[in-house]
C-alpha positions as CSV (number, residue, x, y, z in Angstrom):
1,X,-9.8,-35.0,10.9
2,X,-7.1,-32.2,10.6
3,X,-3.6,-32.6,9.5
4,X,-1.4,-30.6,11.6
5,X,2.0,-29.8,10.0
6,X,5.0,-27.8,10.6
7,X,8.6,-27.4,9.0
8,X,11.0,-27.3,11.8
9,X,14.5,-28.5,10.6
10,X,15.7,-26.9,13.9
11,X,14.0,-29.5,15.9
12,X,16.6,-32.2,16.8
13,X,14.4,-34.9,18.4
14,X,10.9,-34.2,18.9
15,X,8.0,-31.9,18.0
16,X,4.7,-32.2,20.1
17,X,1.4,-30.7,19.1
18,X,-0.2,-29.0,22.1
19,X,-4.1,-29.5,21.8
20,X,-6.2,-28.7,24.7
21,X,-4.5,-30.4,27.7
22,X,-2.8,-33.0,25.5
23,X,0.7,-33.3,24.3
24,X,0.7,-35.3,21.1
25,X,3.9,-36.6,19.5
26,X,4.1,-35.7,15.9
27,X,5.8,-37.8,13.2
28,X,8.9,-36.8,11.5
29,X,8.6,-36.4,7.7
30,X,12.1,-35.1,6.4
31,X,12.3,-31.6,7.8
32,X,8.5,-31.5,8.4
33,X,6.6,-32.8,11.3
34,X,3.1,-34.2,10.9
35,X,0.0,-35.4,12.9
36,X,-3.7,-36.2,12.1
37,X,-5.9,-35.1,15.0
38,X,-9.6,-34.0,15.5
39,X,-9.9,-30.2,16.1
40,X,-12.9,-28.1,15.4
41,X,-12.6,-24.5,14.2
42,X,-11.8,-22.2,17.1
43,X,-9.8,-25.0,19.0
44,X,-6.4,-23.6,20.3
45,X,-3.1,-25.4,19.6
46,X,0.7,-24.9,19.6
47,X,3.9,-26.7,18.8
48,X,6.7,-27.7,21.3
49,X,10.2,-28.3,19.8
50,X,12.4,-30.6,21.8
51,X,10.4,-30.0,24.8
52,X,10.7,-26.3,24.9
53,X,7.9,-23.7,25.5
54,X,4.8,-23.6,23.3
55,X,5.1,-21.6,20.1
56,X,2.2,-20.6,17.6
57,X,2.0,-22.3,14.3
58,X,4.2,-20.4,11.6
59,X,1.3,-20.9,9.3
60,X,-1.4,-19.9,11.8
61,X,-4.7,-18.5,10.4
62,X,-5.8,-17.0,13.7
63,X,-4.0,-15.8,16.8
64,X,-7.1,-14.9,19.2
65,X,-4.9,-14.3,22.3
66,X,-2.2,-12.4,20.3
67,X,1.0,-13.5,18.4
68,X,2.5,-14.9,21.6
69,X,-0.5,-17.1,22.5
70,X,-1.7,-20.3,21.0
71,X,-3.0,-20.5,17.4
72,X,-6.6,-21.4,16.5
73,X,-8.0,-23.7,13.9
74,X,-9.9,-21.8,11.2
75,X,-11.9,-23.2,8.3
76,X,-11.4,-20.9,5.3
77,X,-14.0,-22.9,3.3
78,X,-16.7,-22.0,5.7
79,X,-17.5,-18.7,4.2
80,X,-20.5,-18.8,1.6
81,X,-19.0,-16.6,-1.1
82,X,-21.5,-14.6,-3.2
83,X,-18.9,-13.5,-5.7
84,X,-19.4,-16.2,-8.3
85,X,-20.0,-13.5,-11.1
86,X,-17.0,-11.6,-10.3
87,X,-14.6,-11.6,-13.1
88,X,-11.7,-9.5,-11.6
89,X,-10.4,-6.0,-12.0
90,X,-7.2,-5.4,-13.9
91,X,-4.8,-2.6,-13.1
92,X,-4.9,-1.1,-16.5
93,X,-7.5,1.7,-16.3
94,X,-8.0,1.3,-12.6
95,X,-8.0,4.0,-9.8
96,X,-6.8,2.7,-6.4
97,X,-7.7,3.7,-2.9
98,X,-5.4,3.0,-0.1
99,X,-7.0,2.5,3.4
100,X,-6.1,1.2,6.9
101,X,-8.7,-0.8,8.3
102,X,-8.1,0.4,12.1
103,X,-8.6,4.1,11.3
104,X,-10.8,4.2,8.2
105,X,-13.8,4.0,10.7
106,X,-14.4,4.6,14.3
107,X,-14.9,1.0,14.9
108,X,-11.8,-0.1,13.1
109,X,-13.1,-3.4,11.7
110,X,-13.5,-5.0,8.4
111,X,-17.3,-5.1,9.0
112,X,-17.6,-1.4,9.7
113,X,-15.5,-0.8,6.5
114,X,-18.2,-2.6,4.5
115,X,-20.7,0.1,5.5
116,X,-18.5,2.8,3.6
117,X,-18.2,0.8,0.4
118,X,-21.0,2.7,-1.5
119,X,-18.6,5.9,-1.0
120,X,-16.3,4.3,-3.3
121,X,-18.9,3.7,-6.0
122,X,-20.0,7.2,-6.1
123,X,-16.3,8.5,-6.1
124,X,-15.2,6.3,-9.0
125,X,-12.8,4.1,-7.3
126,X,-12.3,0.6,-8.7
127,X,-9.4,-1.1,-6.6
128,X,-9.4,-0.8,-2.8
129,X,-5.8,-1.4,-1.3
130,X,-5.9,-2.7,2.3
131,X,-2.8,-1.9,4.4
132,X,-1.3,-4.9,6.0
133,X,-3.6,-7.1,8.2
134,X,-1.1,-9.7,9.4
135,X,-1.3,-10.3,13.1
136,X,1.0,-8.1,15.4
137,X,1.0,-7.6,19.2
138,X,-1.5,-5.2,20.8
139,X,-4.5,-3.5,19.0
140,X,-3.1,-0.6,17.1
141,X,-0.4,-0.3,14.4
142,X,0.2,0.4,10.8
143,X,0.6,-3.4,10.1
144,X,4.2,-3.3,8.9
145,X,5.3,-5.0,12.1
146,X,3.1,-8.2,11.5
147,X,4.7,-11.5,12.8
148,X,2.2,-13.9,11.8
149,X,1.8,-13.6,8.1
150,X,-1.0,-16.1,7.5
151,X,-3.4,-14.8,10.4
152,X,-5.6,-11.8,10.2
153,X,-5.3,-9.3,13.0
154,X,-8.0,-10.0,15.5
155,X,-8.9,-6.4,16.2
156,X,-10.0,-6.1,12.6
157,X,-12.3,-9.1,12.9
158,X,-10.1,-12.0,11.9
159,X,-10.2,-14.2,8.8
160,X,-14.0,-14.5,8.4
161,X,-14.5,-10.7,8.6
162,X,-11.7,-10.3,6.0
163,X,-13.4,-12.7,3.6
164,X,-16.8,-10.9,4.3
165,X,-15.2,-7.7,3.4
166,X,-13.7,-8.9,0.0
167,X,-17.0,-10.6,-0.9
168,X,-18.9,-7.3,-0.3
169,X,-16.4,-5.3,-2.4
170,X,-16.8,-7.8,-5.3
171,X,-20.6,-7.5,-5.1
172,X,-20.3,-3.7,-5.6
173,X,-18.0,-4.1,-8.5
174,X,-14.7,-3.2,-6.4
175,X,-11.5,-5.2,-6.7
176,X,-9.5,-5.5,-3.7
177,X,-5.7,-5.5,-3.0
178,X,-3.8,-6.4,0.0
179,X,-0.5,-5.1,1.2
180,X,1.8,-7.8,2.3
181,X,5.3,-7.5,3.9
182,X,7.7,-10.3,2.9
183,X,11.1,-8.4,3.6
184,X,10.8,-8.7,7.5
185,X,8.9,-9.5,10.4
186,X,8.2,-7.3,13.6
187,X,10.4,-7.1,16.6
188,X,7.9,-8.9,19.1
189,X,6.3,-12.2,18.6
190,X,8.6,-13.5,15.8
191,X,9.2,-17.1,16.6
192,X,10.1,-18.3,13.1
193,X,13.9,-18.5,13.8
194,X,13.1,-21.2,16.4
195,X,11.7,-23.5,13.8
196,X,14.1,-23.0,10.9
197,X,16.7,-20.8,8.9
198,X,13.8,-18.3,7.8
199,X,16.4,-15.5,8.1
200,X,20.1,-14.8,7.1
201,X,22.9,-12.5,8.1
202,X,24.4,-12.7,4.7
203,X,22.3,-9.6,3.9
204,X,21.1,-6.6,6.2
205,X,18.0,-4.6,5.9
206,X,16.9,-1.5,7.9
207,X,15.0,-4.0,10.2
208,X,18.0,-6.2,10.9
209,X,18.8,-9.7,9.2
210,X,17.2,-10.4,5.8
211,X,14.6,-13.2,4.8
212,X,16.6,-16.3,3.6
213,X,15.7,-16.2,0.1
214,X,18.9,-17.9,-1.5
215,X,20.8,-19.6,1.3
216,X,20.7,-23.2,2.6
217,X,17.2,-24.5,3.2
218,X,15.8,-21.4,1.4
219,X,13.4,-23.5,-0.8
220,X,11.0,-23.9,2.1
221,X,11.4,-20.2,3.1
222,X,10.4,-19.2,-0.5
223,X,7.5,-21.5,-0.4
224,X,6.5,-20.1,2.9
225,X,5.9,-16.7,1.5
226,X,4.7,-17.7,-1.9
227,X,2.1,-19.9,-0.4
228,X,1.0,-17.1,1.8
229,X,0.6,-14.7,-1.4
230,X,-1.4,-17.5,-3.1
231,X,-3.5,-18.0,0.0
232,X,-4.7,-14.4,-0.1
233,X,-5.7,-14.6,-3.8
234,X,-7.2,-17.9,-3.7
235,X,-8.8,-18.4,-0.3
236,X,-9.8,-14.8,0.4
237,X,-10.4,-13.9,-3.2
238,X,-8.1,-10.8,-3.1
239,X,-7.4,-9.4,-6.7
240,X,-3.9,-8.6,-6.0
241,X,-1.0,-7.7,-3.7
242,X,1.0,-4.7,-3.0
243,X,4.5,-5.8,-2.1
244,X,6.3,-3.9,0.6
245,X,9.9,-2.4,-0.2
246,X,10.7,-5.1,-2.6
247,X,14.4,-3.6,-2.8
248,X,14.9,-5.3,0.5
249,X,14.2,-8.8,-0.8
250,X,17.7,-9.9,-1.3
251,X,18.1,-12.9,-3.7
252,X,21.0,-13.9,-5.7
253,X,19.4,-16.9,-7.4
254,X,18.9,-17.0,-11.2
255,X,15.0,-16.9,-10.8
256,X,14.6,-14.1,-8.3
257,X,11.9,-14.4,-5.7
258,X,9.7,-11.9,-7.3
259,X,10.0,-13.5,-10.6
260,X,8.9,-16.9,-9.1
261,X,6.1,-15.1,-7.4
262,X,4.9,-13.5,-10.6
263,X,5.2,-16.9,-12.4
264,X,3.1,-18.8,-9.7
265,X,0.6,-15.7,-9.6
266,X,0.1,-15.9,-13.3
267,X,-0.5,-19.7,-13.2
268,X,-3.2,-19.2,-10.4
269,X,-4.6,-16.4,-12.4
270,X,-5.1,-18.8,-15.3
271,X,-6.7,-21.4,-13.1
272,X,-9.2,-18.9,-11.5
273,X,-10.0,-17.2,-14.8
274,X,-9.5,-13.6,-13.5
275,X,-6.6,-11.1,-13.4
276,X,-4.3,-11.2,-10.5
277,X,-2.2,-7.9,-9.7
278,X,1.1,-7.7,-8.1
279,X,2.4,-4.1,-7.2
280,X,5.8,-3.4,-5.9
281,X,7.0,-0.8,-3.7
282,X,10.4,-0.3,-5.0
283,X,13.1,2.3,-4.3
284,X,15.2,1.1,-7.4
285,X,13.6,3.2,-10.3
286,X,14.0,0.1,-12.5
287,X,11.5,-0.6,-15.1
288,X,12.6,-4.2,-15.2
289,X,10.4,-4.7,-12.2
290,X,7.3,-4.6,-14.5
291,X,9.0,-5.9,-17.6
292,X,7.6,-9.2,-18.9
293,X,9.3,-12.3,-17.9
294,X,11.2,-14.1,-20.7
295,X,13.9,-16.7,-21.1
296,X,16.5,-14.2,-21.1
297,X,15.5,-12.8,-17.7
298,X,14.8,-9.4,-19.0
299,X,12.0,-8.6,-16.4
300,X,10.6,-9.9,-13.1
301,X,6.9,-9.7,-14.5
302,X,5.1,-7.9,-11.9
303,X,2.0,-5.9,-13.0
304,X,2.9,-2.5,-11.5
305,X,5.0,-0.5,-9.3
306,X,4.7,2.8,-7.2
307,X,6.7,5.6,-8.4
308,X,7.5,8.0,-5.5
309,X,9.3,10.5,-7.8
310,X,5.8,11.6,-9.2
311,X,4.7,12.2,-5.7
312,X,7.9,14.1,-4.9
313,X,7.7,16.5,-7.7
314,X,4.1,17.3,-7.3
315,X,4.7,17.7,-3.6
316,X,7.3,20.3,-4.2
317,X,5.2,22.2,-6.7
318,X,2.2,22.5,-4.6
319,X,3.9,22.9,-1.2
320,X,7.2,24.5,-1.9
321,X,8.9,22.0,0.6
322,X,12.5,21.2,-0.5
323,X,14.1,19.5,2.4
324,X,15.4,16.0,2.5
325,X,14.7,13.9,-0.6
326,X,12.5,16.7,-2.0
327,X,15.7,18.7,-2.7
328,X,16.3,17.2,-6.1
329,X,12.7,17.9,-7.3
330,X,13.1,21.6,-6.8
331,X,14.6,21.4,-10.2
332,X,12.1,23.6,-12.6
333,X,12.0,20.6,-15.0
334,X,10.9,18.0,-12.5
335,X,7.2,18.3,-13.0
336,X,7.2,18.0,-16.8
337,X,9.6,15.2,-16.7
338,X,7.5,13.1,-14.3
339,X,4.4,13.8,-16.3
340,X,6.3,12.5,-19.3
341,X,8.1,9.5,-17.8
342,X,7.6,8.1,-14.3
343,X,11.2,8.4,-13.1
344,X,12.8,11.7,-12.6
345,X,15.9,9.7,-11.5
346,X,16.4,7.6,-14.5
347,X,20.2,7.3,-14.4
348,X,20.5,11.0,-13.3
349,X,22.4,12.4,-10.3
350,X,20.5,12.0,-6.8
351,X,21.8,14.5,-4.3
352,X,19.9,12.6,-1.4
353,X,21.7,9.4,-2.3
354,X,24.9,11.0,-3.2
355,X,24.9,8.8,-6.5
356,X,23.4,8.3,-9.8
357,X,20.1,6.4,-9.6
358,X,17.5,4.6,-11.8
359,X,17.0,3.6,-15.3
360,X,15.2,5.0,-18.2
361,X,11.7,3.7,-19.1
362,X,11.0,2.8,-22.7
363,X,7.3,3.9,-23.2
364,X,7.0,1.5,-26.3
365,X,7.6,-1.4,-23.9
366,X,6.3,-0.3,-20.7
367,X,2.9,1.6,-20.6
368,X,2.4,4.4,-18.0
369,X,-0.5,2.7,-16.3
370,X,2.0,0.2,-14.9
371,X,3.1,3.1,-12.6
372,X,1.1,3.9,-9.5
373,X,1.1,7.7,-8.8
374,X,-0.1,9.6,-5.8
375,X,-0.4,12.9,-4.0
376,X,-0.4,11.2,-0.5
377,X,0.3,7.8,0.9
378,X,0.5,6.2,4.2
379,X,4.2,6.8,4.2
380,X,4.4,10.3,2.8
381,X,1.9,11.4,5.5
382,X,2.5,9.4,8.4
383,X,6.4,9.7,8.3
384,X,6.1,13.3,8.8
385,X,6.6,14.6,12.4
386,X,3.0,15.2,13.1
387,X,1.3,13.4,10.2
388,X,0.1,16.3,8.2
389,X,-2.0,15.6,5.2
390,X,-1.6,17.7,2.1
391,X,-4.9,19.4,3.0
392,X,-3.3,20.5,6.2
393,X,-0.2,22.1,4.2
394,X,-2.1,23.9,1.4
395,X,-5.6,25.4,1.0
396,X,-8.4,23.8,-0.9
397,X,-7.7,25.5,-4.2
398,X,-4.2,24.3,-4.4
399,X,-5.2,20.9,-3.2
400,X,-7.8,20.8,-6.0
401,X,-5.1,21.9,-8.6
402,X,-2.7,19.0,-7.4
403,X,-5.6,16.6,-7.8
404,X,-6.4,17.8,-11.3
405,X,-2.7,17.4,-12.3
406,X,-2.6,13.9,-10.9
407,X,-6.0,12.5,-12.2
408,X,-5.3,13.8,-15.6
409,X,-2.0,12.0,-16.0
410,X,-1.6,8.6,-17.7
411,X,-0.4,6.8,-14.6
412,X,-2.6,4.5,-12.4
413,X,-3.8,7.3,-9.7
414,X,-3.7,6.1,-6.0
415,X,-5.7,8.0,-3.4
416,X,-5.1,7.9,0.4
417,X,-8.1,7.7,2.6
418,X,-9.9,10.9,3.3
419,X,-7.7,12.6,0.6
420,X,-10.8,13.0,-1.6
421,X,-12.6,15.3,0.9
422,X,-9.5,17.1,2.5
423,X,-9.9,15.2,5.6
424,X,-8.9,17.5,8.7
425,X,-7.5,14.5,10.7
426,X,-3.9,13.8,10.6
427,X,-2.5,10.3,10.0
428,X,0.2,9.7,12.5
429,X,2.6,7.0,13.3
430,X,1.1,4.9,16.0
431,X,2.0,1.7,17.8
432,X,0.9,-0.7,20.5
433,X,3.8,-2.5,21.7
434,X,3.3,-4.6,24.8
435,X,6.9,-4.6,26.0
436,X,7.8,-1.7,28.2
437,X,11.3,-1.5,26.7
438,X,10.4,-1.7,23.2
439,X,7.4,0.9,23.5
440,X,9.9,3.3,25.3
441,X,12.5,2.7,22.5
442,X,10.1,3.4,19.8
443,X,8.7,6.6,21.4
444,X,12.2,8.0,22.1
445,X,13.5,7.0,18.8
446,X,10.6,8.8,17.0
447,X,11.4,11.9,19.0
448,X,15.2,11.7,18.2
449,X,14.7,11.0,14.6
450,X,12.8,14.3,14.0
451,X,14.8,16.2,16.6
452,X,17.7,15.7,13.9
453,X,15.5,17.3,11.3
454,X,14.6,20.2,13.4
455,X,11.2,18.9,14.0
456,X,11.1,17.9,17.8
457,X,8.4,20.2,18.8
458,X,5.0,18.3,19.4
459,X,5.9,14.8,17.7
460,X,3.1,12.7,19.0
461,X,4.0,9.6,21.2
462,X,3.4,6.5,18.8
463,X,2.4,4.5,22.1
464,X,-0.5,7.1,23.0
465,X,-3.9,5.8,22.2
466,X,-4.7,9.6,21.4
467,X,-2.2,9.4,18.5
468,X,-4.3,6.5,17.0
469,X,-7.6,8.1,17.7
470,X,-6.6,11.5,16.2
471,X,-5.6,9.5,12.9
472,X,-9.2,8.0,12.6
473,X,-11.3,9.5,9.7
474,X,-14.2,11.9,10.6
475,X,-16.8,10.9,8.1
476,X,-19.1,13.6,9.2
477,X,-17.0,16.0,7.2
478,X,-17.9,14.8,3.8
479,X,-21.0,16.9,3.7
480,X,-19.4,20.1,5.1
481,X,-18.2,23.1,3.3
482,X,-14.8,22.8,1.4
483,X,-14.7,19.2,2.4
484,X,-17.9,18.5,0.3
485,X,-16.7,20.7,-2.6
486,X,-13.5,18.7,-2.8
487,X,-15.3,15.5,-2.8
488,X,-17.4,16.6,-5.8
489,X,-14.2,17.8,-7.3
490,X,-12.4,14.4,-6.9
491,X,-15.6,12.6,-8.3
492,X,-15.7,15.0,-11.2
493,X,-12.1,14.5,-12.1
494,X,-12.6,10.7,-12.0
495,X,-15.6,10.7,-14.2
496,X,-13.7,13.1,-16.7
497,X,-10.8,10.4,-16.6
498,X,-13.3,7.7,-17.8
499,X,-15.3,9.6,-20.3
500,X,-12.4,11.3,-22.1
501,X,-9.5,8.9,-22.2
502,X,-7.9,11.2,-24.6
503,X,-6.9,13.3,-21.7
504,X,-4.4,10.6,-20.6
505,X,-2.5,10.6,-23.9
506,X,-0.6,12.9,-26.2
507,X,2.6,15.0,-25.5
508,X,2.5,16.8,-22.2
509,X,3.7,20.4,-21.8
510,X,4.1,22.3,-18.6
511,X,4.4,26.0,-18.3
512,X,5.0,27.9,-15.1
513,X,4.7,31.8,-15.1
514,X,4.9,33.2,-11.6
515,X,1.8,31.8,-9.8
516,X,0.2,30.3,-12.8
517,X,0.6,26.6,-13.7
518,X,-0.6,25.3,-17.1
519,X,-0.3,21.6,-17.9
520,X,-1.3,20.6,-21.6
521,X,-2.3,17.1,-22.6
522,X,-4.7,15.4,-25.1
523,X,-6.6,18.7,-26.2
524,X,-7.1,19.7,-22.6
525,X,-5.3,22.2,-20.2
526,X,-5.1,22.2,-16.3
527,X,-4.9,26.0,-15.6
528,X,-4.2,26.6,-11.8
529,X,-3.7,30.0,-10.3
530,X,-1.8,30.1,-7.0
531,X,-1.3,34.1,-7.0
532,X,-3.5,37.1,-6.0
533,X,-4.6,38.1,-9.4
534,X,-6.7,36.4,-12.0
535,X,-5.3,34.6,-15.0
536,X,-6.9,34.0,-18.3
537,X,-6.6,31.9,-21.5
538,X,-8.9,30.8,-24.4
539,X,-10.9,27.5,-24.1
540,X,-14.0,25.9,-23.0
541,X,-14.5,25.0,-19.3
542,X,-14.8,21.3,-18.6
543,X,-14.4,21.6,-14.9
544,X,-13.7,24.3,-12.4
545,X,-13.0,24.8,-8.8
546,X,-13.1,28.2,-7.0
547,X,-13.7,31.4,-9.3
548,X,-13.8,30.3,-12.8
549,X,-15.6,32.5,-15.3
550,X,-15.9,33.0,-19.2
551,X,-15.3,30.6,-21.9
552,X,-16.6,30.2,-25.4
553,X,-16.0,33.6,-27.3
554,X,-14.4,35.0,-24.0
555,X,-11.1,33.7,-22.5
556,X,-11.6,31.7,-19.5
557,X,-10.7,33.6,-16.2
558,X,-9.3,31.6,-13.3
559,X,-9.2,33.6,-9.9
560,X,-6.8,33.3,-7.2
561,X,-6.7,29.9,-5.4
562,X,-8.7,28.4,-8.3
563,X,-8.2,25.8,-11.0
564,X,-10.0,24.8,-14.2
565,X,-9.8,22.1,-16.7
566,X,-10.3,23.4,-20.3
567,X,-10.8,21.9,-23.6
568,X,-8.7,23.7,-26.2
């Protein structure tokens, strides 16, 4: 016997359960409606409010026919978990790897991704971060336009395949994070407003009206999203969540939604006996996001947060691009500052925003591992006009140098899938909207957006299947030429990070002299040469990429387009 229940304060008189050919009246329980009925896994069902059209369950665990169709019954207890010995993976000391299930393999499924997990163990990754899997219309998409937050996208294999993937990761010693989106739902298939006040026009976001986190009847809305988070951690055994754009979670309550989520997650962590991680994507540059919760409301208590400033400073140094929001990071002091503290803008003037931005980080209160740093992410690659990776902007030597600077920093590093071998495939913005008008608007909007920046040529059509296929990794590359050399280099850097933790501590010094870059930390130096002539300094070669000679009694010589990590 199953209990079907739905929060539907917008229903005036009746809510019916559509189960097979039957229409069964549900019992009102305050603002909820309930009914016990027999339904085996896979059985389709929907709700009808006041005799209206069928609508999927807001807490649906499966949408086999897409978000506009009926929901399906799922038994989350059916999976035979094999990870009973798993004790979790903390963020402190971890290396994160961001991937998109649909383009990680040619098959684009969880089960196909399982076949690649040994790659992570050899590389030295400890946490796999899966981009959003909440159901959305069509087959192809980044996942940030999901409309059924509880349902795993069918094209990826559904809930059972998701559980198999997490289980397989744990059996290989890998933790798993899930990217979730609680600041908006997608434009097609969002039926939540028909059930209740899930949204409010009191605030606005880049996607329209905001989630109702502090208005009338917002208690149930908060529970809807917090219950979703706890479900992933409890029933799917995820080790943590990456929270999309938390600066668009507008909440005027004394206990902010994020603080409540952190508190509830900590409680679940204690019950499960394993660490659970919450990582925020935040545009605020505010260390209070990861400051501990206390009676004075000093912090929100999240585990970690992305720091785009680190990415921006590294990107400018290694590519020379200074357009748009990169302009501030052309400052010669930017690289050294972000290698000392995660926020370049920590109360300083931001020309891109036209105002002062950020707050300083106190290193005695907030350790650097709480900040996730990267050379590439889905956003920084995919939101370029043609989705160029860093490997398509610079040569292998400069890419190797950038990796050395990142992976010898004290922050929690995150790699974007394929980065470790300098993948030649782009990663572009792709969609599969089913409504013609919406599809056309997205395609035209993309072209218009980049035309305003002078990048109108050859902008891929998001709706084209070829845009999606071009973005799929080519795994045959990992044994070829520079790809294989880069993969070995990344693995070596991650080994160095593990066996020589002193490299992550100590005062940092950054010196640039023409085409030579030296980054000193913890008795080591990253010496990178971008020029046409050799550069040299005393030291012992720990790792080298390109032309690196000497050492010991002789100075170490680093040739053009080469990099070395030295012990001084």
